N, CA, C and O atoms as a printed pandas DataFrame, in Angstrom:
     atom_number atom_name residue_name chain_id  residue_number  x_coord  y_coord  z_coord
0              1         N          UNK        A               1   71.441   26.625  142.171
1              2        CA          UNK        A               1   72.339   27.155  143.176
2              3         C          UNK        A               1   73.802   26.981  142.795
3              4         O          UNK        A               1   74.656   27.691  143.326
4              5         N          UNK        A               2   74.114   26.066  141.899
5              6        CA          UNK        A               2   75.502   25.825  141.526
6              7         C          UNK        A               2   76.099   27.004  140.763
7              8         O          UNK        A               2   77.321   27.132  140.696
8              9         N          UNK        A               3   75.268   27.864  140.189
9             10        CA          UNK        A               3   75.765   29.017  139.441
10            11         C          UNK        A               3   75.883   30.269  140.300
11            12         O          UNK        A               3   76.155   31.350  139.778
12            13         N          UNK        A               4   75.687   30.143  141.584
13            14        CA          UNK        A               4   75.760   31.260  142.525
14            15         C          UNK        A               4   74.714   32.336  142.219
15            16         O          UNK        A               4   74.903   33.504  142.558
16            17         N          UNK        A               5   73.623   31.942  141.586
17            18        CA          UNK        A               5   72.496   32.835  141.324
18            19         C          UNK        A               5   71.291   32.190  142.002
19            20         O          UNK        A               5   71.085   30.982  141.886
20            21         N          UNK        A               6   70.504   32.983  142.701
21            22        CA          UNK        A               6   69.351   32.406  143.385
22            23         C          UNK        A               6   68.335   31.903  142.366
23            24         O          UNK        A               6   68.270   32.391  141.238
24            25         N          UNK        A               7   67.549   30.922  142.782
25            26        CA          UNK        A               7   66.557   30.312  141.891
26            27         C          UNK        A               7   65.525   31.347  141.438
27            28         O          UNK        A               7   65.118   31.347  140.276
28            29         N          UNK        A               8   65.101   32.226  142.348
29            30        CA          UNK        A               8   64.108   33.247  141.996
30            31         C          UNK        A               8   64.655   34.195  140.926
31            32         O          UNK        A               8   63.946   34.564  139.990
32            33         N          UNK        A               9   65.929   34.586  141.078
33            34        CA          UNK        A               9   66.541   35.501  140.118
34            35         C          UNK        A               9   66.673   34.828  138.752
35            36         O          UNK        A               9   66.478   35.462  137.715
36            37         N          UNK        A              10   67.006   33.534  138.765
37            38        CA          UNK        A              10   67.116   32.789  137.510
38            39         C          UNK        A              10   65.765   32.717  136.806
39            40         O          UNK        A              10   65.680   32.921  135.594
40            41         N          UNK        A              11   64.709   32.428  137.565
41            42        CA          UNK        A              11   63.373   32.319  136.970
42            43         C          UNK        A              11   62.884   33.663  136.441
43            44         O          UNK        A              11   62.199   33.715  135.419
44            45         N          UNK        A              12   63.232   34.756  137.132
45            46        CA          UNK        A              12   62.838   36.092  136.669
46            47         C          UNK        A              12   63.527   36.453  135.358
47            48         O          UNK        A              12   62.955   37.160  134.528
48            49         N          UNK        A              13   64.746   35.972  135.170
49            50        CA          UNK        A              13   65.513   36.304  133.978
50            51         C          UNK        A              13   65.140   35.496  132.749
51            52         O          UNK        A              13   65.580   35.817  131.645
52            53         N          UNK        A              14   64.325   34.439  132.919
53            54        CA          UNK        A              14   63.947   33.584  131.789
54            55         C          UNK        A              14   62.549   33.932  131.299
55            56         O          UNK        A              14   61.602   34.010  132.082
56            57         N          UNK        A              15   62.435   34.139  129.999
57            58        CA          UNK        A              15   61.140   34.452  129.403
58            59         C          UNK        A              15   60.379   33.163  129.134
59            60         O          UNK        A              15   59.251   32.995  129.597
60            61         N          UNK        A              16   60.996   32.250  128.384
61            62        CA          UNK        A              16   60.361   30.961  128.124
62            63         C          UNK        A              16   61.420   29.882  127.962
63            64         O          UNK        A              16   62.546   30.148  127.542
64            65         N          UNK        A              17   61.037   28.666  128.305
65            66        CA          UNK        A              17   61.918   27.510  128.216
66            67         C          UNK        A              17   61.149   26.405  127.512
67            68         O          UNK        A              17   60.009   26.111  127.870
68            69         N          UNK        A              18   61.777   25.788  126.503
69            70        CA          UNK        A              18   61.102   24.701  125.797
70            71         C          UNK        A              18   62.113   23.700  125.285
71            72         O          UNK        A              18   63.290   24.021  125.116
72            73         N          UNK        A              19   61.646   22.473  125.035
73            74        CA          UNK        A              19   62.506   21.398  124.541
74            75         C          UNK        A              19   62.330   21.260  123.038
75            76         O          UNK        A              19   61.226   21.390  122.510
76            77         N          UNK        A              20   63.446   20.992  122.357
77            78        CA          UNK        A              20   63.433   20.837  120.905
78            79         C          UNK        A              20   64.060   19.499  120.577
79            80         O          UNK        A              20   65.149   19.183  121.056
80            81         N          UNK        A              21   63.378   18.711  119.761
81            82        CA          UNK        A              21   63.906   17.415  119.356
82            83         C          UNK        A              21   64.490   17.571  117.960
83            84         O          UNK        A              21   63.744   17.634  116.982
84            85         N          UNK        A              22   65.803   17.634  117.854
85            86        CA          UNK        A              22   66.459   17.866  116.567
86            87         C          UNK        A              22   66.777   16.556  115.864
87            88         O          UNK        A              22   66.822   15.498  116.492
88            89         N          UNK        A              23   66.996   16.635  114.552
89            90        CA          UNK        A              23   67.379   15.444  113.784
90            91         C          UNK        A              23   68.716   14.898  114.263
91            92         O          UNK        A              23   68.914   13.685  114.326
92            93         N          UNK        A              24   69.627   15.796  114.599
93            94        CA          UNK        A              24   70.946   15.388  115.090
94            95         C          UNK        A              24   70.798   14.555  116.366
95            96         O          UNK        A              24   71.455   13.525  116.517
96            97         N          UNK        A              25   69.944   14.999  117.274
97            98        CA          UNK        A              25   69.718   14.273  118.524
98            99         C          UNK        A              25   69.065   12.923  118.256
99           100         O          UNK        A              25   69.398   11.930  118.903
100          101         N          UNK        A              26   68.137   12.884  117.306
101          102        CA          UNK        A              26   67.476   11.619  116.972
102          103         C          UNK        A              26   68.466   10.614  116.393
103          104         O          UNK        A              26   68.504    9.454  116.805
104          105         N          UNK        A              27   69.273   11.078  115.423
105          106        CA          UNK        A              27   70.234   10.190  114.761
106          107         C          UNK        A              27   71.272    9.642  115.728
107          108         O          UNK        A              27   71.639    8.469  115.657
108          109         N          UNK        A              28   71.743   10.492  116.627
109          110        CA          UNK        A              28   72.813   10.096  117.538
110          111         C          UNK        A              28   72.308    9.633  118.905
111          112         O          UNK        A              28   73.088    9.462  119.842
112          113         N          UNK        A              29   70.993    9.434  119.006
113          114        CA          UNK        A              29   70.352    8.949  120.232
114          115         C          UNK        A              29   70.762    9.779  121.447
115          116         O          UNK        A              29   71.203    9.250  122.467
116          117         N          UNK        A              30   70.602   11.091  121.305
117          118        CA          UNK        A              30   70.915   12.032  122.377
118          119         C          UNK        A              30   69.619   12.577  122.967
119          120         O          UNK        A              30   68.572   12.501  122.324
120          121         N          UNK        A              31   69.673   13.123  124.178
121          122        CA          UNK        A              31   68.465   13.737  124.741
122          123         C          UNK        A              31   68.105   15.017  123.985
123          124         O          UNK        A              31   68.937   15.601  123.291
124          125         N          UNK        A              32   66.857   15.437  124.135
125          126        CA          UNK        A              32   66.401   16.642  123.445
126          127         C          UNK        A              32   67.136   17.878  123.958
127          128         O          UNK        A              32   67.614   17.910  125.091
128          129         N          UNK        A              33   67.213   18.890  123.101
129          130        CA          UNK        A              33   67.846   20.142  123.491
130          131         C          UNK        A              33   66.836   20.996  124.244
131          132         O          UNK        A              33   65.634   20.931  123.985
132          133         N          UNK        A              34   67.335   21.794  125.175
133          134        CA          UNK        A              34   66.488   22.725  125.908
134          135         C          UNK        A              34   66.880   24.131  125.476
135          136         O          UNK        A              34   68.033   24.535  125.629
136          137         N          UNK        A              35   65.921   24.872  124.936
137          138        CA          UNK        A              35   66.169   26.248  124.506
138          139         C          UNK        A              35   65.566   27.187  125.537
139          140         O          UNK        A              35   64.432   26.999  125.978
140          141         N          UNK        A              36   66.333   28.197  125.914
141          142        CA          UNK        A              36   65.878   29.167  126.904
142          143         C          UNK        A              36   65.970   30.556  126.293
143          144         O          UNK        A              36   67.000   30.926  125.728
144          145         N          UNK        A              37   64.891   31.323  126.407
145          146        CA          UNK        A              37   64.889   32.712  125.956
146          147         C          UNK        A              37   64.925   33.588  127.210
147          148         O          UNK        A              37   64.069   33.466  128.086
148          149         N          UNK        A              38   65.917   34.464  127.286
149          150        CA          UNK        A              38   66.105   35.301  128.470
150          151         C          UNK        A              38   65.459   36.662  128.285
151          152         O          UNK        A              38   65.365   37.175  127.170
152          153         N          UNK        A              39   65.009   37.247  129.408
153          154        CA          UNK        A              39   64.443   38.592  129.368
154          155         C          UNK        A              39   65.541   39.635  129.508
155          156         O          UNK        A              39   65.445   40.727  128.948
156          157         N          UNK        A              40   66.582   39.294  130.256
157          158        CA          UNK        A              40   67.675   40.240  130.480
158          159         C          UNK        A              40   68.974   39.666  129.938
159          160         O          UNK        A              40   69.302   38.502  130.167
160          161         N          UNK        A              41   69.702   40.499  129.222
161          162        CA          UNK        A              41   70.976   40.070  128.651
162          163         C          UNK        A              41   71.994   39.783  129.758
163          164         O          UNK        A              41   72.858   38.922  129.592
164          165         N          UNK        A              42   71.901   40.486  130.868
165          166        CA          UNK        A              42   72.837   40.313  131.985
166          167         C          UNK        A              42   72.775   38.889  132.517
167          168         O          UNK        A              42   73.812   38.283  132.786
168          169         N          UNK        A              43   71.578   38.352  132.670
169          170        CA          UNK        A              43   71.414   36.987  133.172
170          171         C          UNK        A              43   72.041   35.993  132.210
171          172         O          UNK        A              43   72.725   35.060  132.632
172          173         N          UNK        A              44   71.810   36.190  130.924
173          174        CA          UNK        A              44   72.362   35.299  129.903
174          175         C          UNK        A              44   73.887   35.322  129.931
175          176         O          UNK        A              44   74.521   34.267  129.907
176          177         N          UNK        A              45   74.479   36.509  129.981
177          178        CA          UNK        A              45   75.941   36.596  129.989
178          179         C          UNK        A              45   76.523   36.027  131.270
179          180         O          UNK        A              45   77.596   35.423  131.240
180          181         N          UNK        A              46   75.841   36.206  132.396
181          182        CA          UNK        A              46   76.318   35.620  133.663
182          183         C          UNK        A              46   76.387   34.103  133.555
183          184         O          UNK        A              46   77.386   33.496  133.938
184          185         N          UNK        A              47   75.344   33.498  133.042
185          186        CA          UNK        A              47   75.298   32.038  132.922
186          187         C          UNK        A              47   76.361   31.553  131.951
187          188         O          UNK        A              47   77.043   30.567  132.229
188          189         N          UNK        A              48   76.516   32.228  130.816
189          190        CA          UNK        A              48   77.531   31.824  129.841
190          191         C          UNK        A              48   78.942   31.949  130.409
191          192         O          UNK        A              48   79.782   31.084  130.161
192          193         N          UNK        A              49   79.215   33.009  131.166
193          194        CA          UNK        A              49   80.544   33.192  131.752
194          195         C          UNK        A              49   80.825   32.168  132.833
195          196         O          UNK        A              49   81.936   31.643  132.912
196          197         N          UNK        A              50   79.842   31.875  133.664
197          198        CA          UNK        A              50   80.046   30.915  134.750
198          199         C          UNK        A              50   80.217   29.498  134.234
199          200         O          UNK        A              50   81.001   28.727  134.788
200          201         N          UNK        A              51   79.496   29.147  133.185
201          202        CA          UNK        A              51   79.611   27.784  132.655
202          203         C          UNK        A              51   80.888   27.589  131.855
203          204         O          UNK        A              51   81.274   26.456  131.567
204          205         N          UNK        A              52   81.544   28.679  131.495
205          206        CA          UNK        A              52   82.837   28.562  130.824
206          207         C          UNK        A              52   83.877   28.006  131.799
207          208         O          UNK        A              52   84.740   27.221  131.407
208          209         N          UNK        A              53   83.795   28.413  133.065
209          210        CA          UNK        A              53   84.748   27.969  134.085
210          211         C          UNK        A              53   84.355   26.636  134.710
211          212         O          UNK        A              53   85.188   25.742  134.857
212          213         N          UNK        A              54   83.078   26.506  135.078
213          214        CA          UNK        A              54   82.585   25.284  135.729
214          215         C          UNK        A              54   81.606   24.568  134.808
215          216         O          UNK        A              54   80.879   25.205  134.046
216          217         N          UNK        A              55   81.592   23.234  134.885
217          218        CA          UNK        A              55   80.595   22.495  134.115
218          219         C          UNK        A              55   79.326   22.371  134.943
219          220         O          UNK        A              55   79.380   22.165  136.155
220          221         N          UNK        A              56   78.207   22.497  134.291
221          222        CA          UNK        A              56   76.915   22.343  134.952
222          223         C          UNK        A              56   76.559   20.870  135.023
223          224         O          UNK        A              56   76.813   20.125  134.077
224          225         N          UNK        A              57   75.978   20.447  136.124
225          226        CA          UNK        A              57   75.537   19.058  136.250
226          227         C          UNK        A              57   74.096   19.034  136.723
227          228         O          UNK        A              57   73.684   19.821  137.575
228          229         N          UNK        A              58   73.340   18.107  136.145
229          230        CA          UNK        A              58   71.961   17.880  136.555
230          231         C          UNK        A              58   71.764   16.379  136.634
231          232         O          UNK        A              58   71.931   15.678  135.635
232          233         N          UNK        A              59   71.415   15.884  137.790
233          234        CA          UNK        A              59   71.256   14.448  138.039
234          235         C          UNK        A              59   72.504   13.677  137.610
235          236         O          UNK        A              59   72.419   12.670  136.907
236          237         N          UNK        A              60   73.654   14.169  138.046
237          238        CA          UNK        A              60   74.968   13.545  137.801
238          239         C          UNK        A              60   75.376   13.505  136.328
239          240         O          UNK        A              60   76.314   12.789  135.977
240          241         N          UNK        A              61   74.702   14.248  135.467
241          242        CA          UNK        A              61   75.071   14.312  134.051
242          243         C          UNK        A              61   75.500   15.735  133.718
243          244         O          UNK        A              61   74.908   16.706  134.189
244          245         N          UNK        A              62   76.553   15.840  132.890
245          246        CA          UNK        A              62   77.048   17.156  132.503
246          247         C          UNK        A              62   76.121   17.805  131.481
247          248         O          UNK        A              62   75.570   17.134  130.609
248          249         N          UNK        A              63   75.961   19.108  131.601
249          250        CA          UNK        A              63   75.137   19.879  130.683
250          251         C          UNK        A              63   76.060   20.792  129.884
251          252         O          UNK        A              63   76.896   21.491  130.457
252          253         N          UNK        A              64   75.911   20.785  128.567
253          254        CA          UNK        A              64   76.688   21.661  127.703
254          255         C          UNK        A              64   75.859   22.902  127.399
255          256         O          UNK        A              64   74.730   22.800  126.919
256          257         N          UNK        A              65   76.423   24.069  127.678
257          258        CA          UNK        A              65   75.724   25.329  127.429
258          259         C          UNK        A              65   76.346   25.979  126.206
259          260         O          UNK        A              65   77.553   26.219  126.166
260          261         N          UNK        A              66   75.519   26.262  125.207
261          262        CA          UNK        A              66   75.985   26.872  123.961
262          263         C          UNK        A              66   75.264   28.191  123.728
263          264         O          UNK        A              66   74.098   28.351  124.089
264          265         N          UNK        A              67   75.971   29.122  123.126
265          266        CA          UNK        A              67   75.383   30.407  122.803
266          267         C          UNK        A              67   74.822   30.342  121.387
267          268         O          UNK        A              67   75.458   29.797  120.485
268          269         N          UNK        A              68   73.649   30.892  121.199
269          270        CA          UNK        A              68   73.032   30.872  119.876
270          271         C          UNK        A              68   73.613   31.988  119.017
271          272         O          UNK        A              68   73.752   33.127  119.464
272          273         N          UNK        A              69   73.945   31.649  117.796
273          274        CA          UNK        A              69   74.468   32.625  116.842
274          275         C          UNK        A              69   73.336   32.961  115.871
275          276         O          UNK        A              69   72.731   32.052  115.304
276          277         N          UNK        A              70   73.036   34.244  115.668
277          278        CA          UNK        A              70   71.931   34.624  114.780
278          279         C          UNK        A              70   72.107   34.085  113.360
279          280         O          UNK        A              70   73.228   33.947  112.870
280          281         N          UNK        A              71   70.989   33.785  112.714
281          282        CA          UNK        A              71   70.996   33.197  111.372
282          283         C          UNK        A              71   71.740   34.091  110.367
283          284         O          UNK        A              71   72.451   33.582  109.501
284          285         N          UNK        A              72   71.586   35.393  110.475
285          286        CA          UNK        A              72   72.239   36.329  109.556
286          287         C          UNK        A              72   73.760   36.152  109.606
287          288         O          UNK        A              72   74.416   36.132  108.565
288          289         N          UNK        A              73   74.317   36.023  110.804
289          290        CA          UNK        A              73   75.765   35.853  110.965
290          291         C          UNK        A              73   76.187   34.467  110.499
291          292         O          UNK        A              73   77.244   34.317  109.886
292          293         N          UNK        A              74   75.364   33.440  110.784
293          294        CA          UNK        A              74   75.690   32.086  110.314
294          295         C          UNK        A              74   75.748   32.029  108.794
295          296         O          UNK        A              74   76.621   31.369  108.230
296          297         N          UNK        A              75   74.814   32.724  108.121
297          298        CA          UNK        A              75   74.806   32.751  106.657
298          299         C          UNK        A              75   76.058   33.425  106.106
299          300         O          UNK        A              75   76.604   32.988  105.093
300          301         N          UNK        A              76   76.512   34.483  106.765
301          302        CA          UNK        A              76   77.738   35.164  106.335
302          303         C          UNK        A              76   78.942   34.243  106.525
303          304         O          UNK        A              76   79.832   34.203  105.675
304          305         N          UNK        A              77   78.974   33.502  107.637
305          306        CA          UNK        A              77   80.112   32.631  107.940
306          307         C          UNK        A              77   80.225   31.446  106.982
307          308         O          UNK        A              77   81.315   30.901  106.805
308          309         N          UNK        A              78   79.130   31.045  106.373
309          310        CA          UNK        A              78   79.165   29.934  105.416
310          311         C          UNK        A              78   80.091   30.274  104.250
311          312         O          UNK        A              78   80.768   29.396  103.715
312          313         N          UNK        A              79   80.120   31.546  103.857
313          314        CA          UNK        A              79   80.972   31.974  102.745
314          315         C          UNK        A              79   82.459   31.802  103.054
315          316         O          UNK        A              79   83.270   31.696  102.134
316          317         N          UNK        A              80   82.823   31.772  104.331
317          318        CA          UNK        A              80   84.220   31.616  104.739
318          319         C          UNK        A              80   84.593   30.151  104.981
319          320         O          UNK        A              80   85.682   29.869  105.481
320          321         N          UNK        A              81   83.712   29.226  104.637
321          322        CA          UNK        A              81   83.961   27.810  104.953
322          323         C          UNK        A              81   85.210   27.267  104.266
323          324         O          UNK        A              81   85.911   26.433  104.838
324          325         N          UNK        A              82   85.500   27.727  103.043
325          326        CA          UNK        A              82   86.706   27.247  102.356
326          327         C          UNK        A              82   87.960   27.614  103.137
327          328         O          UNK        A              82   88.906   26.828  103.194
328          329         N          UNK        A              83   87.979   28.800  103.738
329          330        CA          UNK        A              83   89.142   29.252  104.498
330          331         C          UNK        A              83   89.247   28.521  105.832
331          332         O          UNK        A              83   90.342   28.138  106.244
332          333         N          UNK        A              84   88.117   28.326  106.508
333          334        CA          UNK        A              84   88.157   27.635  107.799
334          335         C          UNK        A              84   88.576   26.181  107.640
335          336         O          UNK        A              84   89.291   25.646  108.487
336          337         N          UNK        A              85   88.137   25.535  106.556
337          338        CA          UNK        A              85   88.545   24.143  106.312
338          339         C          UNK        A              85   90.047   24.048  106.110
339          340         O          UNK        A              85   90.688   23.124  106.611
340          341         N          UNK        A              86   90.607   24.992  105.383
341          342        CA          UNK        A              86   92.056   25.005  105.132
342          343         C          UNK        A              86   92.832   25.283  106.423
343          344         O          UNK        A              86   93.867   24.665  106.674
344          345         N          UNK        A              87   92.333   26.209  107.235
345          346        CA          UNK        A              87   93.000   26.517  108.509
346          347         C          UNK        A              87   92.972   25.310  109.443
347          348         O          UNK        A              87   93.967   25.012  110.104
348          349         N          UNK        A              88   91.841   24.619  109.499
349          350        CA          UNK        A              88   91.734   23.423  110.337
350          351         C          UNK        A              88   92.658   22.319  109.846
351          352         O          UNK        A              88   93.274   21.612  110.644
352          353         N          UNK        A              89   92.750   22.174  108.524
353          354        CA          UNK        A              89   93.602   21.135  107.945
354          355         C          UNK        A              89   95.074   21.382  108.307
355          356         O          UNK        A              89   95.831   20.439  108.540
356          357         N          UNK        A              90   95.463   22.647  108.352
357          358        CA          UNK        A              90   96.850   22.997  108.682
358          359         C          UNK        A              90   97.082   23.150  110.182
359          360         O          UNK        A              90   98.207   23.412  110.609
360          361         N          UNK        A              91   96.036   22.990  110.983
361          362        CA          UNK        A              91   96.172   23.070  112.436
362          363         C          UNK        A              91   96.345   24.488  112.955
363          364         O          UNK        A              91   96.978   24.701  113.989
364          365         N          UNK        A              92   95.787   25.454  112.245
365          366        CA          UNK        A              92   95.892   26.863  112.641
366          367         C          UNK        A              92   94.615   27.259  113.375
367          368         O          UNK        A              92   93.514   27.081  112.856
368          369         N          UNK        A              93   94.767   27.795  114.582
369          370        CA          UNK        A              93   93.615   28.256  115.354
370          371         C          UNK        A              93   93.115   29.581  114.785
371          372         O          UNK        A              93   93.899   30.417  114.337
372          373         N          UNK        A              94   91.797   29.754  114.811
373          374        CA          UNK        A              94   91.204   30.997  114.323
374          375         C          UNK        A              94   90.066   31.405  115.237
375          376         O          UNK        A              94   89.564   30.608  116.029
376          377         N          UNK        A              95   89.666   32.668  115.113
377          378        CA          UNK        A              95   88.566   33.203  115.904
378          379         C          UNK        A              95   87.650   33.985  114.977
379          380         O          UNK        A              95   88.111   34.735  114.116
380          381         N          UNK        A              96   86.342   33.802  115.163
381          382        CA          UNK        A              96   85.380   34.529  114.340
382          383         C          UNK        A              96   85.288   35.969  114.810
383          384         O          UNK        A              96   85.311   36.242  116.010
384          385         N          UNK        A              97   85.185   36.881  113.871
385          386        CA          UNK        A              97   84.943   38.285  114.183
386          387         C          UNK        A              97   83.470   38.578  113.946
387          388         O          UNK        A              97   82.841   37.974  113.077
388          389         N          UNK        A              98   82.931   39.496  114.712
389          390        CA          UNK        A              98   81.517   39.839  114.573
390          391         C          UNK        A              98   81.435   41.198  113.909
391          392         O          UNK        A              98   82.152   42.090  114.363
392          393         N          UNK        A              99   80.663   41.446  112.915
393          394        CA          UNK        A              99   79.693   40.563  112.296
394          395         C          UNK        A              99   80.286   39.661  111.218
395          396         O          UNK        A              99   79.668   38.661  110.852
396          397         N          UNK        A             100   81.482   39.996  110.696
397          398        CA          UNK        A             100   82.000   39.215  109.582
398          399         C          UNK        A             100   83.516   39.178  109.648
399          400         O          UNK        A             100   84.156   40.184  109.954
400          401         N          UNK        A             101   84.091   38.009  109.358
401          402        CA          UNK        A             101   85.541   37.899  109.238
402          403         C          UNK        A             101   86.168   36.901  110.186
403          404         O          UNK        A             101   85.505   36.312  111.040
404          405         N          UNK        A             102   87.488   36.726  110.006
405          406        CA          UNK        A             102   88.276   35.788  110.809
406          407         C          UNK        A             102   89.543   36.468  111.299
407          408         O          UNK        A             102   90.058   37.387  110.662
408          409         N          UNK        A             103   90.039   36.001  112.443
409          410        CA          UNK        A             103   91.314   36.446  112.979
410          411         C          UNK        A             103   92.116   35.195  113.266
411          412         O          UNK        A             103   91.653   34.321  113.999
412          413         N          UNK        A             104   93.325   35.089  112.696
413          414        CA          UNK        A             104   94.150   33.905  112.934
414          415         C          UNK        A             104   95.622   34.297  112.947
415          416         O          UNK        A             104   96.005   35.336  112.410
416          417         N          UNK        A             105   96.444   33.448  113.571
417          418        CA          UNK        A             105   97.878   33.678  113.650
418          419         C          UNK        A             105   98.571   32.672  112.750
419          420         O          UNK        A             105   98.365   31.465  112.880
420          421         N          UNK        A             106   99.403   33.177  111.826
421          422        CA          UNK        A             106  100.130   32.322  110.895
422          423         C          UNK        A             106  101.539   32.870  110.757
423          424         O          UNK        A             106  101.725   34.061  110.503
424          425         N          UNK        A             107  102.527   32.012  110.922
425          426        CA          UNK        A             107  103.941   32.377  110.898
426          427         C          UNK        A             107  104.226   33.528  111.858
427          428         O          UNK        A             107  104.897   34.500  111.511
428          429         N          UNK        A             108  103.693   33.392  113.086
429          430        CA          UNK        A             108  103.867   34.350  114.182
430          431         C          UNK        A             108  103.370   35.755  113.848
431          432         O          UNK        A             108  103.842   36.727  114.438
432          433         N          UNK        A             109  102.439   35.880  112.924
433          434        CA          UNK        A             109  101.824   37.157  112.592
434          435         C          UNK        A             109  100.309   37.004  112.623
435          436         O          UNK        A             109   99.756   36.009  112.153
436          437         N          UNK        A             110   99.654   38.007  113.185
437          438        CA          UNK        A             110   98.192   37.991  113.205
438          439         C          UNK        A             110   97.647   38.485  111.875
439          440         O          UNK        A             110   98.103   39.488  111.325
440          441         N          UNK        A             111   96.670   37.759  111.379
441          442        CA          UNK        A             111   96.027   38.134  110.117
442          443         C          UNK        A             111   94.540   38.324  110.379
443          444         O          UNK        A             111   93.901   37.523  111.060
444          445         N          UNK        A             112   94.011   39.399  109.824
445          446        CA          UNK        A             112   92.592   39.707  109.987
446          447         C          UNK        A             112   91.972   39.788  108.600
447          448         O          UNK        A             112   92.350   40.628  107.783
448          449         N          UNK        A             113   91.021   38.909  108.349
449          450        CA          UNK        A             113   90.304   38.950  107.074
450          451         C          UNK        A             113   88.851   39.285  107.362
451          452         O          UNK        A             113   88.121   38.483  107.944
452          453         N          UNK        A             114   88.439   40.473  106.950
453          454        CA          UNK        A             114   87.056   40.867  107.205
454          455         C          UNK        A             114   86.256   41.081  105.921
455          456         O          UNK        A             114   85.122   41.557  105.954
456          457         N          UNK        A             115   86.869   40.719  104.785
457          458        CA          UNK        A             115   86.127   40.712  103.524
458          459         C          UNK        A             115   86.490   39.440  102.765
459          460         O          UNK        A             115   87.553   38.860  102.988
460          461         N          UNK        A             116   85.620   39.018  101.884
461          462        CA          UNK        A             116   85.889   37.811  101.106
462          463         C          UNK        A             116   87.039   38.021  100.122
463          464         O          UNK        A             116   87.717   37.063   99.752
464          465         N          UNK        A             117   87.263   39.269   99.695
465          466        CA          UNK        A             117   88.374   39.548   98.781
466          467         C          UNK        A             117   89.718   39.272   99.450
467          468         O          UNK        A             117   90.632   38.749   98.811
468          469         N          UNK        A             118   89.844   39.621  100.734
469          470        CA          UNK        A             118   91.086   39.361  101.474
470          471         C          UNK        A             118   91.297   37.874  101.697
471          472         O          UNK        A             118   92.432   37.399  101.732
472          473         N          UNK        A             119   90.198   37.139  101.850
473          474        CA          UNK        A             119   90.295   35.699  102.123
474          475         C          UNK        A             119   90.847   34.991  100.909
475          476         O          UNK        A             119   91.009   33.771  100.927
């Protein structure tokens, strides 16, 4: 009810829900991750937009909601790691472009790199 969506509507929008115990969670003594597969994209975007503004709480604990990035896009982004490390080191904010590339502001100018040659 905290997301202003009825419980029935939420349950209808979810295809399957399961818990995943990751190595990261084991090493850092964190609770297991909960993965949810949605039937409708609208429900997923509603939840992601609402949790951006408000934090979700369950039993007085905050829940972090993350969007899954497809493996194909993650593999492409690995190639840009040298550039992202340099931008982070210099304190420059950047934004990922879909499907490939970066957008960042440097010396008050926006730069768009969508190929590895430009990077």
